[in-house]
Structure formats: structure tokens, C-alpha cells
DOBA-895270 format. One record per residue: residue in one letter; y negated, x, z negated of N, C-alpha, C, O, CB in turn. Coordinates in steps of 0.05 Angstrom, whole numbers, padded with zeros to 5 digits, always signed. Atoms other than C-alpha are relative to their C-alpha. Glycine has a CB too. Layout:
! residues N
AYXZYXZYXZYXZYXZ
...
END
This chain:
! residues 46
M-00025-00020-00002-00953-00027+00598-00007+00027-00015-00022+00045-00006+00009+00007+00033
N+00006-00023+00013-00951+00023+00545+00015+00026+00012+00037+00024+00022+00006-00004-00029
S-00011-00025-00013-00939+00096+00567+00007+00018-00026-00009+00023-00044-00023+00016+00023
F-00014-00015+00020-00891+00138+00522+00002+00030+00009+00009+00037+00031+00029-00013-00005
H-00002-00031-00008-00893+00214+00520+00030+00008+00009+00035+00024+00027-00008+00019-00026
S-00024-00011-00008-00820+00222+00522+00021-00025-00006+00014-00044-00019+00007+00027-00018
W-00018+00020+00003-00756+00177+00524+00008+00000-00033+00016-00021-00043+00024+00006+00022
E-00005+00003+00033-00746+00196+00445-00019-00018-00008-00010-00037-00020-00003+00029-00018
G+00016+00018+00004-00808+00160+00436+00005-00029+00005+00004-00047-00012-00019+00006+00012
F-00007+00028-00013-00789+00100+00476+00021-00011-00014+00020-00035-00020+00009+00001+00028
W-00025+00012+00015-00722+00092+00442-00007-00005-00030+00004-00025-00040+00027+00021+00002
Q+00009+00001+00025-00754+00100+00374-00013-00029-00002-00005-00046-00017-00020+00024-00007
H+00012+00026-00006-00800+00042+00395+00018-00026-00001+00016-00045-00016-00012+00002+00026
K-00018+00021-00008-00745-00001+00422+00020-00005-00024+00028-00028-00029+00015+00006+00028
K-00013-00001+00028-00705+00012+00357-00015-00019-00016-00007-00041-00023-00001+00030-00014
L+00015+00019+00020-00758-00015+00314-00004-00023+00007-00003-00039-00012-00023+00007-00007
E+00005+00024-00006-00773-00073+00354+00028-00014-00004+00027-00037-00013-00013-00002+00029
T-00028+00013+00001-00697-00092+00354+00003-00006-00027+00009-00029-00035+00024+00019+00011
H-00005+00004+00031-00694-00081+00280-00017-00020-00010-00009-00036-00028-00005+00026-00017
R+00018+00018+00016-00753-00121+00264+00009-00029+00010+00011-00047-00007-00034+00005+00006
S-00007+00030-00007-00732-00184+00307+00025-00006-00014+00026-00028-00023+00003-00006+00032
F-00026+00007+00014-00660-00179+00276-00009-00008-00029+00002-00028-00039+00021+00026-00001
Y+00005+00004+00026-00694-00176+00205-00015-00026-00001-00009-00041-00020-00016+00024-00012
N+00013+00025+00001-00740-00235+00220+00023-00025+00001+00022-00045-00013-00021+00000+00026
K-00018+00019-00004-00679-00273+00246+00016-00004-00023+00022-00027-00029+00015+00006+00023
S-00015+00005+00023-00638-00261+00184-00018-00014-00026-00009-00028-00043+00015+00027-00007
K+00018+00011+00018-00698-00278+00142-00001-00032+00002+00000-00048-00017-00028+00014+00005
W+00001+00029-00005-00704-00345+00176+00026-00015-00003+00026-00039-00011-00009-00005+00027
L-00026+00010+00010-00628-00357+00169+00002-00004-00030+00011-00025-00039+00021+00019+00009
R+00000+00008+00030-00634-00348+00093-00015-00020-00006-00007-00036-00024-00007+00021-00017
S+00017+00019+00009-00691-00391+00089+00012-00029+00006+00008-00048-00008-00027+00004+00012
E-00015+00026-00011-00649-00446+00129+00019-00008-00020+00022-00031-00028+00015+00005+00028
K-00025+00003+00020-00593-00438+00081-00010-00011-00026+00002-00030-00035+00016+00030-00007
I+00011+00008+00021-00637-00448+00021-00008-00031+00003-00003-00048-00014-00021+00018-00006
I+00012+00024-00006-00670-00507+00051+00026-00023-00001+00025-00044-00015-00016+00002+00030
N-00021+00015-00001-00602-00539+00066+00015-00004-00025+00026-00026-00030+00015+00010+00018
L-00011+00004+00026-00575-00527-00002-00019-00017-00019-00008-00031-00036+00005+00027-00011
N+00017+00017+00016-00635-00560-00034+00002-00031+00010-00001-00049-00006-00030+00011+00002
I-00007+00026-00010-00622-00621+00011+00025-00010-00010+00026-00034-00017+00002+00000+00028
I-00026+00009+00010-00548-00622-00009-00004-00011-00030+00004-00033-00038+00023+00025+00002
K+00005+00006+00028-00570-00620-00082-00015-00025-00006-00011-00037-00027-00013+00020-00013
K+00015+00023+00005-00617-00676-00074+00019-00023+00005+00019-00042-00011-00025-00001+00018
T-00014+00022-00007-00570-00720-00042+00025-00007-00018+00034-00030-00020+00009+00004+00027
L-00018+00004+00018-00517-00705-00093-00012-00012-00027-00001-00031-00038+00015+00026-00005
I+00016+00014+00025-00565-00722-00153-00004-00029+00006+00007-00046-00008-00030+00013-00005
S+00009+00028-00004-00593-00785-00122+00029-00017+00005+00028-00041+00009-00022-00003+00029
END
């Protein structure tokens, strides 16, 4: 368990974590979309 000097520091940390997980999720969603588009293109071409 991490010890924070103040609530301020604690919230900064929580905000960073939330932001990071949100960013990773959106990155993952974008790559999913790209993969799906490639699959659709392949099926249309063939």
C-alpha cells in the first residue's frame, strides 16, 4: 500500500491512473476498428 503525503497527491495519482487506463482502452478500440476494417476490405475484394 502506497502512503501519500496528502489527499492532493492521492487524487493526482488516481487521476493519472484513470486517465492511463482510459487512454489504453481507446487505443485498443482504435486498433480493433482498424482490424475490422481490414477484414471487411479483404472479404469485399475476394
